[in-house]
C-alpha beads as a LAMMPS data file, in Angstrom:
LAMMPS data file: protein, C-alpha beads

269 atoms
268 bonds

1 atom types
1 bond types

-500.0 500.0 xlo xhi
-500.0 500.0 ylo yhi
-500.0 500.0 zlo zhi

Masses

1 110.0

Atoms # bond

1 1 1 -0.216 -0.303 0.033
2 1 1 2.979 2.424 0.848
3 1 1 3.888 1.769 -2.836
4 1 1 0.400 2.536 -4.164
5 1 1 0.569 5.835 -2.326
6 1 1 4.446 7.015 -3.299
7 1 1 2.380 6.447 -7.092
8 1 1 -0.509 8.144 -6.116
9 1 1 2.182 11.332 -5.055
10 1 1 4.256 11.229 -8.144
11 1 1 1.006 11.592 -10.320
12 1 1 -0.084 15.008 -8.484
13 1 1 0.601 16.625 -11.891
14 1 1 -2.264 14.446 -13.293
15 1 1 -4.826 15.303 -10.786
16 1 1 -3.785 18.956 -10.873
17 1 1 -4.279 18.382 -15.295
18 1 1 -7.463 16.266 -14.205
19 1 1 -8.861 19.272 -12.121
20 1 1 -8.099 21.843 -14.459
21 1 1 -9.741 19.927 -17.519
22 1 1 -12.915 18.972 -15.501
23 1 1 -13.077 23.137 -14.785
24 1 1 -12.479 23.795 -18.091
25 1 1 -15.289 21.180 -19.364
26 1 1 -18.308 21.650 -17.312
27 1 1 -18.532 24.755 -19.292
28 1 1 -16.519 24.586 -22.170
29 1 1 -19.695 25.097 -25.212
30 1 1 -21.736 27.995 -23.209
31 1 1 -21.756 31.530 -24.055
32 1 1 -21.397 33.078 -20.233
33 1 1 -18.210 30.261 -19.559
34 1 1 -17.539 30.392 -16.047
35 1 1 -20.045 32.956 -15.024
36 1 1 -21.944 29.411 -14.516
37 1 1 -20.232 28.624 -11.651
38 1 1 -22.260 31.928 -9.682
39 1 1 -25.076 31.953 -12.186
40 1 1 -26.193 28.263 -11.639
41 1 1 -26.768 28.109 -7.839
42 1 1 -27.910 31.154 -8.212
43 1 1 -30.713 30.335 -10.587
44 1 1 -31.205 27.056 -8.091
45 1 1 -31.899 29.376 -5.168
46 1 1 -34.743 31.088 -7.150
47 1 1 -36.491 28.209 -8.013
48 1 1 -36.889 27.007 -5.057
49 1 1 -37.557 30.389 -2.970
50 1 1 -40.292 31.231 -5.955
51 1 1 -41.678 27.271 -5.429
52 1 1 -41.217 27.214 -1.694
53 1 1 -42.025 30.389 -0.367
54 1 1 -44.554 32.039 -2.642
55 1 1 -46.390 29.079 -4.188
56 1 1 -46.432 27.145 -0.808
57 1 1 -46.476 29.751 1.332
58 1 1 -43.675 27.399 3.678
59 1 1 -40.253 28.962 4.196
60 1 1 -40.692 30.168 7.915
61 1 1 -36.624 30.724 8.668
62 1 1 -35.681 34.264 7.999
63 1 1 -34.396 34.952 6.012
64 1 1 -35.361 32.487 4.444
65 1 1 -33.370 33.165 1.288
66 1 1 -30.331 32.680 3.292
67 1 1 -31.712 29.788 5.158
68 1 1 -31.945 28.119 1.358
69 1 1 -28.364 29.559 -0.254
70 1 1 -26.473 28.101 2.250
71 1 1 -28.350 24.099 2.324
72 1 1 -28.317 24.322 -1.500
73 1 1 -24.721 25.568 -1.940
74 1 1 -24.101 23.164 -0.223
75 1 1 -26.085 20.219 -1.846
76 1 1 -24.178 21.008 -5.160
77 1 1 -20.920 20.088 -3.997
78 1 1 -22.129 16.383 -2.913
79 1 1 -24.850 16.340 -5.958
80 1 1 -22.504 16.577 -8.430
81 1 1 -19.369 15.228 -6.990
82 1 1 -21.606 11.897 -6.265
83 1 1 -22.457 11.902 -9.533
84 1 1 -19.619 12.630 -11.805
85 1 1 -17.594 10.079 -9.290
86 1 1 -18.924 7.775 -9.934
87 1 1 -18.517 7.584 -13.848
88 1 1 -15.115 9.131 -13.201
89 1 1 -12.253 5.551 -14.267
90 1 1 -15.117 4.680 -16.674
91 1 1 -15.212 8.184 -18.607
92 1 1 -11.119 7.617 -18.459
93 1 1 -11.063 3.900 -19.809
94 1 1 -9.769 4.084 -23.123
95 1 1 -7.014 5.795 -21.135
96 1 1 -6.097 3.120 -18.433
97 1 1 -5.860 0.179 -20.946
98 1 1 -3.030 1.703 -22.441
99 1 1 -0.968 3.253 -18.908
100 1 1 -0.518 2.774 -15.747
101 1 1 -2.066 5.011 -13.743
102 1 1 -3.216 4.732 -9.795
103 1 1 -7.359 4.414 -10.472
104 1 1 -8.286 5.922 -7.579
105 1 1 -6.849 9.363 -8.904
106 1 1 -9.864 10.160 -10.731
107 1 1 -12.892 9.942 -8.139
108 1 1 -10.109 12.513 -6.128
109 1 1 -9.990 14.798 -9.189
110 1 1 -13.546 14.515 -9.361
111 1 1 -13.950 15.928 -5.605
112 1 1 -11.473 18.427 -5.470
113 1 1 -12.999 20.215 -8.816
114 1 1 -16.139 20.557 -7.236
115 1 1 -15.254 21.711 -4.380
116 1 1 -13.824 24.570 -6.427
117 1 1 -16.712 24.662 -8.211
118 1 1 -17.864 24.989 -4.306
119 1 1 -15.751 28.378 -3.591
120 1 1 -17.651 30.438 -6.034
121 1 1 -21.030 29.197 -4.356
122 1 1 -19.759 30.803 -1.233
123 1 1 -19.958 33.855 -2.875
124 1 1 -22.932 33.904 -3.706
125 1 1 -23.794 32.691 0.007
126 1 1 -21.645 36.067 1.181
127 1 1 -23.366 38.312 -1.612
128 1 1 -27.043 36.972 0.120
129 1 1 -25.431 36.903 3.844
130 1 1 -24.784 41.233 2.842
131 1 1 -27.540 41.403 0.705
132 1 1 -30.328 40.557 3.951
133 1 1 -27.635 42.090 6.756
134 1 1 -27.088 38.292 8.109
135 1 1 -22.966 39.325 9.873
136 1 1 -21.757 35.825 10.937
137 1 1 -20.119 36.096 14.267
138 1 1 -16.162 34.938 15.455
139 1 1 -17.850 30.949 14.918
140 1 1 -16.700 31.328 10.987
141 1 1 -13.407 30.250 11.576
142 1 1 -14.667 26.910 11.141
143 1 1 -15.996 27.172 8.035
144 1 1 -12.430 25.381 7.028
145 1 1 -13.047 22.525 8.931
146 1 1 -16.730 21.984 8.044
147 1 1 -14.953 22.212 4.092
148 1 1 -12.427 19.976 5.000
149 1 1 -15.054 17.422 6.288
150 1 1 -17.731 17.730 3.694
151 1 1 -14.422 16.704 1.100
152 1 1 -13.180 13.973 2.907
153 1 1 -16.650 12.740 2.980
154 1 1 -17.058 12.804 -0.919
155 1 1 -13.747 11.510 -1.174
156 1 1 -14.255 8.116 0.186
157 1 1 -17.917 8.368 -1.286
158 1 1 -16.766 9.042 -4.633
159 1 1 -14.005 6.187 -4.655
160 1 1 -16.693 3.361 -3.297
161 1 1 -19.032 4.469 -5.837
162 1 1 -16.313 5.146 -8.899
163 1 1 -15.086 1.289 -7.934
164 1 1 -18.152 -0.174 -7.256
165 1 1 -19.533 1.082 -11.160
166 1 1 -17.564 0.009 -12.828
167 1 1 -18.698 -3.904 -12.055
168 1 1 -22.089 -2.194 -11.324
169 1 1 -23.136 -0.319 -14.174
170 1 1 -26.980 0.338 -13.285
171 1 1 -25.601 2.094 -10.237
172 1 1 -24.827 4.560 -12.532
173 1 1 -28.402 5.046 -14.014
174 1 1 -29.428 4.396 -9.864
175 1 1 -28.093 7.371 -8.654
176 1 1 -30.232 10.040 -10.434
177 1 1 -32.962 8.588 -8.183
178 1 1 -31.268 7.834 -4.767
179 1 1 -29.648 11.341 -5.077
180 1 1 -32.978 12.866 -5.551
181 1 1 -34.556 10.364 -1.801
182 1 1 -31.602 12.008 -0.722
183 1 1 -31.625 15.779 -0.856
184 1 1 -35.746 15.172 -0.083
185 1 1 -34.440 13.286 2.913
186 1 1 -31.834 16.088 4.637
187 1 1 -32.339 19.475 5.217
188 1 1 -31.381 20.881 2.046
189 1 1 -34.958 23.206 1.899
190 1 1 -36.618 22.095 5.251
191 1 1 -35.762 22.856 9.002
192 1 1 -33.916 19.655 11.047
193 1 1 -34.934 20.481 13.955
194 1 1 -39.230 19.613 11.592
195 1 1 -38.677 15.962 11.554
196 1 1 -38.025 15.568 15.727
197 1 1 -39.837 13.646 17.381
198 1 1 -41.903 12.518 14.418
199 1 1 -43.198 8.966 13.992
200 1 1 -44.171 7.156 10.934
201 1 1 -46.176 3.676 11.546
202 1 1 -44.741 0.979 9.022
203 1 1 -47.240 -1.975 9.769
204 1 1 -47.590 -2.801 13.866
205 1 1 -43.934 -0.637 14.425
206 1 1 -43.853 2.717 14.766
207 1 1 -40.247 4.631 13.937
208 1 1 -39.155 7.977 14.783
209 1 1 -37.942 10.349 11.653
210 1 1 -34.721 11.400 14.133
211 1 1 -32.551 9.412 12.309
212 1 1 -32.426 11.879 9.578
213 1 1 -31.104 14.455 10.536
214 1 1 -29.353 12.637 13.553
215 1 1 -27.432 10.213 11.764
216 1 1 -27.027 11.427 8.014
217 1 1 -24.110 13.335 7.482
218 1 1 -25.130 15.643 4.737
219 1 1 -27.272 17.307 7.384
220 1 1 -25.020 17.414 9.432
221 1 1 -22.547 19.129 7.359
222 1 1 -25.586 21.441 6.141
223 1 1 -27.020 22.896 9.637
224 1 1 -22.880 23.115 10.679
225 1 1 -22.599 25.633 7.885
226 1 1 -26.177 27.448 8.960
227 1 1 -25.014 27.682 12.261
228 1 1 -21.738 29.382 11.742
229 1 1 -22.859 31.483 9.359
230 1 1 -26.915 32.741 9.934
231 1 1 -27.098 31.906 13.702
232 1 1 -23.994 32.816 14.959
233 1 1 -23.832 29.127 17.195
234 1 1 -20.623 26.341 17.026
235 1 1 -20.909 23.758 14.509
236 1 1 -22.213 20.201 15.307
237 1 1 -18.722 19.673 16.691
238 1 1 -19.091 16.211 17.445
239 1 1 -21.443 15.093 14.553
240 1 1 -18.174 16.621 12.406
241 1 1 -15.806 14.440 13.998
242 1 1 -18.119 11.388 13.672
243 1 1 -18.782 12.374 9.645
244 1 1 -14.572 13.041 9.034
245 1 1 -13.343 9.584 11.147
246 1 1 -16.009 7.210 9.373
247 1 1 -15.203 8.902 5.624
248 1 1 -11.433 8.992 6.626
249 1 1 -11.825 5.208 7.680
250 1 1 -13.441 4.723 4.729
251 1 1 -11.326 6.768 2.578
252 1 1 -8.174 4.751 3.862
253 1 1 -9.765 1.101 3.255
254 1 1 -11.248 2.054 -0.537
255 1 1 -6.968 3.221 -1.081
256 1 1 -6.057 -0.224 -0.142
257 1 1 -8.692 -2.095 -1.912
258 1 1 -8.022 -0.211 -5.085
259 1 1 -4.680 -0.779 -4.229
260 1 1 -4.958 -5.075 -4.183
261 1 1 -7.842 -4.530 -6.915
262 1 1 -6.933 -2.640 -9.617
263 1 1 -6.471 -4.707 -12.254
264 1 1 -9.871 -6.449 -12.140
265 1 1 -10.801 -3.186 -12.939
266 1 1 -8.726 -2.744 -16.246
267 1 1 -10.211 -6.631 -16.511
268 1 1 -13.914 -4.759 -16.475
269 1 1 -12.996 -2.559 -18.788

Bonds

1 1 1 2
2 1 2 3
3 1 3 4
4 1 4 5
5 1 5 6
6 1 6 7
7 1 7 8
8 1 8 9
9 1 9 10
10 1 10 11
11 1 11 12
12 1 12 13
13 1 13 14
14 1 14 15
15 1 15 16
16 1 16 17
17 1 17 18
18 1 18 19
19 1 19 20
20 1 20 21
21 1 21 22
22 1 22 23
23 1 23 24
24 1 24 25
25 1 25 26
26 1 26 27
27 1 27 28
28 1 28 29
29 1 29 30
30 1 30 31
31 1 31 32
32 1 32 33
33 1 33 34
34 1 34 35
35 1 35 36
36 1 36 37
37 1 37 38
38 1 38 39
39 1 39 40
40 1 40 41
41 1 41 42
42 1 42 43
43 1 43 44
44 1 44 45
45 1 45 46
46 1 46 47
47 1 47 48
48 1 48 49
49 1 49 50
50 1 50 51
51 1 51 52
52 1 52 53
53 1 53 54
54 1 54 55
55 1 55 56
56 1 56 57
57 1 57 58
58 1 58 59
59 1 59 60
60 1 60 61
61 1 61 62
62 1 62 63
63 1 63 64
64 1 64 65
65 1 65 66
66 1 66 67
67 1 67 68
68 1 68 69
69 1 69 70
70 1 70 71
71 1 71 72
72 1 72 73
73 1 73 74
74 1 74 75
75 1 75 76
76 1 76 77
77 1 77 78
78 1 78 79
79 1 79 80
80 1 80 81
81 1 81 82
82 1 82 83
83 1 83 84
84 1 84 85
85 1 85 86
86 1 86 87
87 1 87 88
88 1 88 89
89 1 89 90
90 1 90 91
91 1 91 92
92 1 92 93
93 1 93 94
94 1 94 95
95 1 95 96
96 1 96 97
97 1 97 98
98 1 98 99
99 1 99 100
100 1 100 101
101 1 101 102
102 1 102 103
103 1 103 104
104 1 104 105
105 1 105 106
106 1 106 107
107 1 107 108
108 1 108 109
109 1 109 110
110 1 110 111
111 1 111 112
112 1 112 113
113 1 113 114
114 1 114 115
115 1 115 116
116 1 116 117
117 1 117 118
118 1 118 119
119 1 119 120
120 1 120 121
121 1 121 122
122 1 122 123
123 1 123 124
124 1 124 125
125 1 125 126
126 1 126 127
127 1 127 128
128 1 128 129
129 1 129 130
130 1 130 131
131 1 131 132
132 1 132 133
133 1 133 134
134 1 134 135
135 1 135 136
136 1 136 137
137 1 137 138
138 1 138 139
139 1 139 140
140 1 140 141
141 1 141 142
142 1 142 143
143 1 143 144
144 1 144 145
145 1 145 146
146 1 146 147
147 1 147 148
148 1 148 149
149 1 149 150
150 1 150 151
151 1 151 152
152 1 152 153
153 1 153 154
154 1 154 155
155 1 155 156
156 1 156 157
157 1 157 158
158 1 158 159
159 1 159 160
160 1 160 161
161 1 161 162
162 1 162 163
163 1 163 164
164 1 164 165
165 1 165 166
166 1 166 167
167 1 167 168
168 1 168 169
169 1 169 170
170 1 170 171
171 1 171 172
172 1 172 173
173 1 173 174
174 1 174 175
175 1 175 176
176 1 176 177
177 1 177 178
178 1 178 179
179 1 179 180
180 1 180 181
181 1 181 182
182 1 182 183
183 1 183 184
184 1 184 185
185 1 185 186
186 1 186 187
187 1 187 188
188 1 188 189
189 1 189 190
190 1 190 191
191 1 191 192
192 1 192 193
193 1 193 194
194 1 194 195
195 1 195 196
196 1 196 197
197 1 197 198
198 1 198 199
199 1 199 200
200 1 200 201
201 1 201 202
202 1 202 203
203 1 203 204
204 1 204 205
205 1 205 206
206 1 206 207
207 1 207 208
208 1 208 209
209 1 209 210
210 1 210 211
211 1 211 212
212 1 212 213
213 1 213 214
214 1 214 215
215 1 215 216
216 1 216 217
217 1 217 218
218 1 218 219
219 1 219 220
220 1 220 221
221 1 221 222
222 1 222 223
223 1 223 224
224 1 224 225
225 1 225 226
226 1 226 227
227 1 227 228
228 1 228 229
229 1 229 230
230 1 230 231
231 1 231 232
232 1 232 233
233 1 233 234
234 1 234 235
235 1 235 236
236 1 236 237
237 1 237 238
238 1 238 239
239 1 239 240
240 1 240 241
241 1 241 242
242 1 242 243
243 1 243 244
244 1 244 245
245 1 245 246
246 1 246 247
247 1 247 248
248 1 248 249
249 1 249 250
250 1 250 251
251 1 251 252
252 1 252 253
253 1 253 254
254 1 254 255
255 1 255 256
256 1 256 257
257 1 257 258
258 1 258 259
259 1 259 260
260 1 260 261
261 1 261 262
262 1 262 263
263 1 263 264
264 1 264 265
265 1 265 266
266 1 266 267
267 1 267 268
268 1 268 269
């Protein structure tokens, strides 16, 4: 495994190239080009604000636009990374079959590419904070900690999906539906506290919905962003620590798994 890590370090120039080319490819044929990095999250916020606040008269959290933009920008990084990571190895199949490369570098590059896009989304968040007069407190210093936790989480999930999708191609098709379920099951457009104590009946069993917030890594990350940026309170340190620890362990396991099974990837491609 040490040899595999060394090989990955030797390919850091390739990682930089993949991130750079991924950023260029996102808006290569569009008229507005890189401006879409700012416009896309802004349009998402406007659509959901119109639907929830104006049409459905929901969104008691004030200012709801700020609440919404934080959740949607954080979710956008998650969704794009999950969807793109699943196809990252197969997308570069022609290169992989000709030259030896650590296969894990492809899903890793996706997470970093989308992190750059996420940083532009933070500009939109800052704009909304300024427009609605929401001033973050000193807790804003924890933002890098939350970003790091989300990055490690997405790296681990991305590597897992990239490997599995090579052998089970249906995963790529299922992800569209799974991410949609995950979106509505997470407090992206609704407040996490809304589900506290609520129960559903499945046959003779009664299940509380607290787990959708308490044990949902996306919920923990999104609520931590809001705590720091909107409510001037500390993030969920324990939740973030659990997400980071489990994600880092999965990331380490996947690196080991890649190092032992990369020949199977080549055969499957």
